[in-house]
C-alpha positions in Angstrom: -37.2 1.6 -10.3 -35.9 1.9 -6.8 -33.2 4.3 -5.5 -29.8 4.1 -7.0 -26.9 2.7 -5.0 -23.3 2.5 -6.1 -21.7 -0.7 -4.8 -17.9 -1.2 -4.6 -17.8 -4.6 -6.3 -15.0 -7.2 -6.7 -16.9 -10.2 -8.2 -16.2 -12.4 -5.2 -18.6 -14.2 -3.0 -19.3 -11.4 -0.5 -20.0 -8.6 -2.9 -21.9 -10.8 -5.3 -24.3 -11.9 -2.5 -24.5 -8.2 -1.4 -25.4 -7.2 -4.9 -28.3 -9.6 -5.1 -29.4 -8.7 -1.5 -29.6 -5.0 -2.5 -31.5 -5.8 -5.6 -34.0 -7.9 -3.6 -34.4 -4.9 -1.3 -35.6 -2.9 -4.3 -32.4 -0.9 -5.1 -31.2 -0.1 -8.6 -27.6 -1.2 -8.2 -24.7 0.2 -10.1 -21.4 -1.7 -9.6 -18.0 -0.1 -9.5 -14.8 -2.1 -10.0 -11.6 -0.3 -9.4 -8.5 -1.7 -11.2 -5.6 -1.0 -8.9 -3.5 -3.8 -10.4 -5.2 -6.9 -8.9 -4.9 -10.1 -11.0 -8.6 -10.3 -11.8 -10.7 -10.9 -15.0 -12.6 -7.6 -15.1 -14.7 -8.5 -18.1 -15.8 -11.7 -16.4 -16.6 -9.8 -13.2 -18.6 -7.2 -15.2 -20.5 -9.9 -17.0 -21.2 -11.7 -13.6 -22.6 -8.4 -12.1 -24.9 -7.9 -15.0 -26.1 -11.5 -14.9 -26.9 -11.1 -11.2 -28.9 -8.0 -12.0 -26.8 -4.9 -11.8 -28.2 -2.1 -14.0 -24.7 -0.8 -14.9 -21.1 -1.7 -14.2 -18.1 0.8 -14.2 -14.7 -0.7 -14.6 -12.2 2.1 -13.9 -8.4 1.8 -14.6 -6.9 3.5 -11.5 -3.3 2.0 -11.7 -1.5 5.1 -12.8 -3.1 7.3 -10.2 -2.6 4.6 -7.6 1.2 4.5 -8.2 1.8 8.2 -8.8 -0.6 9.9 -6.4 -0.8 7.4 -3.5 2.2 5.0 -3.4 4.8 7.5 -4.4 3.3 10.1 -2.0 3.7 7.6 0.8 7.2 6.7 -0.4 8.3 10.3 0.1 7.6 10.0 3.8 9.1 6.5 4.0 5.8 5.5 5.6 5.8 2.1 7.4 3.1 1.2 9.9 4.5 -0.1 13.2 7.9 -0.5 11.6 6.9 -3.3 9.3 3.8 -2.9 7.2 4.3 -1.0 3.9 0.6 0.0 3.7 -0.4 -1.7 0.4 -4.2 -1.9 1.1 -4.1 1.4 3.0 -2.9 3.3 -0.1 -5.6 1.8 -2.3 -8.7 2.3 -0.3 -8.9 6.1 -0.4 -8.4 6.1 -4.2 -11.2 3.5 -4.7 -13.6 5.3 -2.3 -12.9 8.7 -4.0 -13.7 7.2 -7.4 -16.8 5.6 -6.0 -18.1 8.9 -4.8 -17.3 10.5 -8.2 -19.5 7.8 -9.8 -22.3 8.3 -7.3 -22.3 12.1 -8.1 -22.3 11.3 -11.9 -25.3 8.9 -11.4 -27.2 11.4 -9.2 -27.3 9.4 -6.0 -26.0 9.8 -2.5 -26.2 6.1 -1.6 -23.1 4.0 -1.7 -22.3 0.5 -0.4 -19.3 -1.7 0.3 -18.6 -5.2 1.5 -16.0 -4.5 4.2 -16.4 -6.4 7.4 -17.3 -4.8 10.7 -14.1 -5.9 12.4 -11.5 -4.7 9.9 -9.8 -1.4 8.9 -11.3 -1.1 5.4 -14.8 -0.1 6.7 -13.2 2.9 8.3 -11.0 3.8 5.2 -14.0 3.6 2.9 -16.5 5.4 5.1 -14.2 8.2 6.2 -13.6 9.2 2.5 -17.3 8.9 1.7 -18.3 11.2 4.5 -15.6 13.8 3.7 -16.2 13.9 -0.1 -20.0 13.7 0.2 -21.3 14.9 3.6 -24.9 14.0 2.7 -23.9 10.4 1.9 -26.0 7.4 2.9 -23.8 4.4 3.5 -25.0 0.8 3.3 -22.5 -1.5 5.0 -24.3 -4.9 5.1 -21.8 -6.5 7.6 -22.9 -3.9 10.1 -26.6 -4.2 9.3 -28.6 -6.6 11.6 -31.0 -7.5 8.8 -28.0 -8.8 6.8 -26.1 -10.4 9.6 -29.2 -12.1 11.0 -29.5 -13.8 7.6 -25.8 -14.4 6.9 -23.9 -15.8 9.9 -20.9 -16.7 7.9 -19.5 -18.1 4.6 -21.7 -21.2 4.5 -24.8 -19.0 4.5 -23.4 -16.8 1.7 -22.7 -19.9 -0.4 -26.1 -21.4 0.2 -27.7 -18.0 -0.7 -25.7 -17.9 -3.9 -26.8 -21.3 -4.9 -30.4 -20.5 -4.1 -30.3 -17.3 -6.2 -28.4 -18.8 -9.1 -25.3 -16.6 -8.5 -22.3 -18.2 -10.2 -19.5 -18.7 -7.6 -16.2 -20.5 -7.4 -16.0 -20.4 -3.6 -16.1 -23.5 -1.4 -17.0 -23.9 2.3 -13.4 -24.2 3.2 -11.6 -20.9 3.1 -8.0 -21.1 4.3 -7.4 -17.3 4.1 -8.6 -14.1 2.5 -6.5 -12.1 0.0 -6.3 -8.5 -1.1 -4.3 -7.9 -4.3 -3.1 -4.7 -5.9 0.0 -3.3 -7.6 1.7 -2.5 -4.2 1.2 -5.8 -2.5 -0.9 -8.9 -1.9 -2.1 -9.5 1.7 -3.3 -12.7 3.3 -5.3 -12.9 6.5 -8.1 -14.7 8.3 -8.8 -18.4 8.1 -5.8 -20.5 9.1 -3.7 -17.4 9.5 -5.8 -16.3 12.5 -3.6 -18.6 14.6 -0.3 -16.6 14.9 1.5 -19.9 15.6 0.5 -21.3 12.2 3.3 -21.2 9.7 2.2 -19.9 6.3 2.7 -22.5 3.6 4.8 -21.9 0.5 1.9 -22.7 -1.7 0.1 -19.6 -0.4 2.4 -17.0 -2.0 1.3 -15.6 -5.3 3.5 -12.6 -6.0 7.1 -13.8 -5.2 9.2 -16.9 -5.6 10.6 -18.4 -2.5 14.0 -16.8 -1.7 15.3 -20.4 -1.6 14.4 -20.8 -5.3 15.5 -17.4 -6.4 18.4 -17.1 -8.9 21.9 -17.8 -7.6 23.2 -14.7 -9.2 22.4 -11.1 -8.2 20.3 -8.7 -10.2 22.0 -5.3 -10.1 19.9 -2.2 -10.8 20.1 1.6 -10.6 17.1 3.7 -9.5 17.1 7.4 -10.2 15.0 9.8 -8.1 13.9 13.4 -8.8 12.4 15.3 -5.8 11.9 12.1 -3.9 10.1 10.3 -6.8 11.6 7.4 -8.8 11.8 8.4 -12.4 14.1 5.7 -14.0 15.2 2.2 -13.4 18.1 0.6 -15.2 19.0 -3.1 -15.2 22.8 -3.0 -14.8 23.0 -6.8 -14.9 22.0 -6.6 -18.6 24.6 -4.0 -19.4 22.5 -0.8 -18.7 21.8 1.4 -21.7 18.4 2.6 -23.0 17.3 -0.8 -24.0 17.5 -1.9 -20.4 16.0 1.3 -18.9 12.4 1.9 -17.8 10.8 5.3 -17.2 7.3 6.4 -16.2 5.9 5.9 -12.7 3.5 3.0 -13.5 5.9 1.3 -15.9 8.9 1.3 -13.6 6.8 0.2 -10.6 5.6 -2.8 -12.6 9.1 -3.5 -13.7 10.4 -3.5 -10.2 7.6 -5.8 -9.2 8.8 -8.2 -11.8 12.4 -8.0 -10.6 11.4 -8.2 -7.0 9.2 -11.2 -7.6 11.8 -13.1 -9.4 14.3 -12.5 -6.6 11.9 -13.4 -3.7 11.8 -9.8 -2.3 9.2 -8.3 -0.1 7.7 -11.1 2.1 6.6 -10.1 5.6 4.7 -12.0 8.3 3.5 -9.9 11.3 0.9 -9.2 13.9 -0.4 -5.6 13.7 -2.7 -3.4 15.7 -5.9 -2.6 13.8 -7.5 0.8 14.2 -10.7 -0.7 15.6 -8.8 -2.1 18.6 -7.9 -5.7 18.0 -4.7 -7.3 16.8 -4.5 -9.0 13.5 -2.0 -11.4 11.9 -1.2 -10.6 8.3 1.2 -12.0 5.7 2.3 -9.7 2.9 4.3 -9.7 -0.4 5.5 -6.2 -1.5 8.3 -6.5 -4.0 8.5 -3.1 -5.7 7.5 -1.3 -2.6 10.3 -2.9 -0.5 12.9 -2.1 -3.1 11.9 1.6 -3.5 11.5 2.1 0.3 15.1 1.0 0.8 16.5 3.0 -2.1 14.7 6.2 -1.2 15.6 6.0 2.5 19.2 5.5 1.6 19.4 8.4 -0.8 17.9 10.7 1.9 20.9 9.8 4.0 23.2 11.4 1.4 21.2 14.6 0.7 19.1 15.6 3.8 20.3 17.8 6.6 20.7 15.9 9.9 18.0 17.7 11.8 15.5 17.5 8.8 16.2 13.8 8.7 15.5 13.4 12.4 12.3 15.4 12.2 11.2 13.3 9.3 11.9 10.2 11.2 9.7 11.6 14.0 6.8 12.4 11.6 6.9 9.2 9.7 5.1 7.0 12.3 2.3 9.5 12.5 1.9 9.7 8.8 1.9 5.9 8.5 -0.8 5.8 11.3 -3.0 8.3 9.5 -2.7 6.3 6.2 -3.4 3.0 8.0 -6.4 4.5 9.9 -8.1 6.0 6.9 -7.2 9.7 7.3 -5.6 10.2 3.8 -7.9 13.2 3.1 -7.5 15.0 6.4 -6.1 18.4 7.4 -3.4 16.8 9.5 -2.3 14.7 6.6 -2.1 17.8 4.4 -0.1 19.6 7.1 2.4 16.8 7.5 2.8 16.1 3.8 3.6 19.8 3.2 6.6 19.3 5.4 7.5 16.1 3.7 7.3 17.7 0.3 9.6 20.5 1.4 12.1 17.9 2.5 12.1 16.3 -0.9 13.1 19.3 -3.0 16.7 18.1 -3.3 16.2 14.3 -3.0 17.7 13.8 -6.4 20.2 11.2 -7.4 20.9 7.5 -8.2 20.9 4.5 -6.0 22.6 1.2 -7.0 21.1 -2.0 -5.6 21.7 -5.7 -5.6 18.7 -7.9 -5.5 19.5 -11.4 -4.3 17.5 -14.2 -2.7 15.0 -12.2 -0.8 17.3 -9.2 -0.1 17.5 -5.8 -1.6 21.0 -4.3 -0.7 22.0 -0.7 -1.4 25.6 -0.8 -2.7 26.2 2.7 -3.9 24.6 6.1 -4.2 25.3 9.5 -5.9 23.7 12.9 -6.1 24.6 16.4 -7.2 22.6 17.6 -4.2 24.7 15.6 -1.7 25.9 17.3 1.5 28.4 14.5 2.2 32.0 15.9 2.5 34.8 13.5 1.6 37.3 15.8 3.2 35.4 16.1 6.5 34.6 12.4 6.7 38.0 11.1 5.8 40.1 9.6 8.5 43.2 10.3 6.4 42.7 14.0 5.8 41.7 16.6 8.4 40.4 19.0 5.8 38.9 22.1 7.5 38.1 20.2 10.7 40.1 20.9 13.8 39.9 17.9 16.2 40.8 20.2 19.1 37.4 21.8 18.8 35.8 18.5 19.8 37.4 18.8 23.3 35.2 21.7 24.2 32.2 20.3 22.4 32.4 17.1 24.5 33.0 19.0 27.7 30.0 21.2 27.3 27.7 18.2 26.5 29.0 16.4 29.5 28.5 19.3 31.8 25.0 18.4 33.0 26.1 14.8 33.5 28.8 15.8 35.8 26.3 17.6 38.0 24.3 14.5 38.7 24.7 13.1 42.3 
């Protein structure tokens, strides 16, 4: 038998061809499938890998860890890349890569492989984790290997190779776009979408109904947070109560995905800046993530000190950039998240939201940790506030402006 290699496997055309290519090169290939909530038939993918020639297939259920240790960690910082992208793929990759390295260690090998392209962000996200968690790692990345790329110029070559080798595939030569699906989102890119002027067709969307076809009545919900983490969701439209309440990180996230999907929430079409230097057009559906981001951000407005809020707002773009670029397991990420976690100690409370035709509106919020003062804010009651103090405050702040010539 040849050397062992652990391949991150999806069951699709690319990784199926890579699996056979590695076997033909003499490797003993162990396939690893990470279940992060994608709508796949894992038993079918496992059977396919074994049929092609894999010596073993691991199918690991990572959904709970994905939600609680990655998505919710990002949520605490309100991380959004370039003000738009909610980082669905970026959250999943470090978890998948970490588990892949764990399997490699279990199998007694330092060789791992993936099918990420040489132009995208995922190659960085995978390989940065590999190198950190296994410094002696040997990485096989076929799309950066001239032996592979000389043989496979594109999709048609992969399909012909699959037919030649008897690899069962469902792919065709026409590929309108590529997709990445998980609990957080589904993304669409490449193919027709490479033209930023091309308008995505309604038939493309898999995770949400069109806002035009969403119900004509709102869905009203209440989300409860503890230390910045959602712990309970109640459907107020159904009368509330225990029978309409969902707890548990994974369970409530799946429930919000259902509600968000039914109400057409979470669609985004944008051009972003990839880490490797080029621009990329992507279309995303992120129902639960969109709802929770809006709820969490709003609750912070009630309970966080002004200067802490502003500092957090300054840190957020850097945190989002680190996640997007593949630096989840880095000292700078640990440093910044320590500050974020400190800020979340009193982010407790409930947020009421209205879900309606593609929108998630915050309509009310409450918290025992709130630092909002009704007396101070009221225009009808002076409370302990003396308006005359504002005169000197304004004068001092204007002083430097009056000195300008």
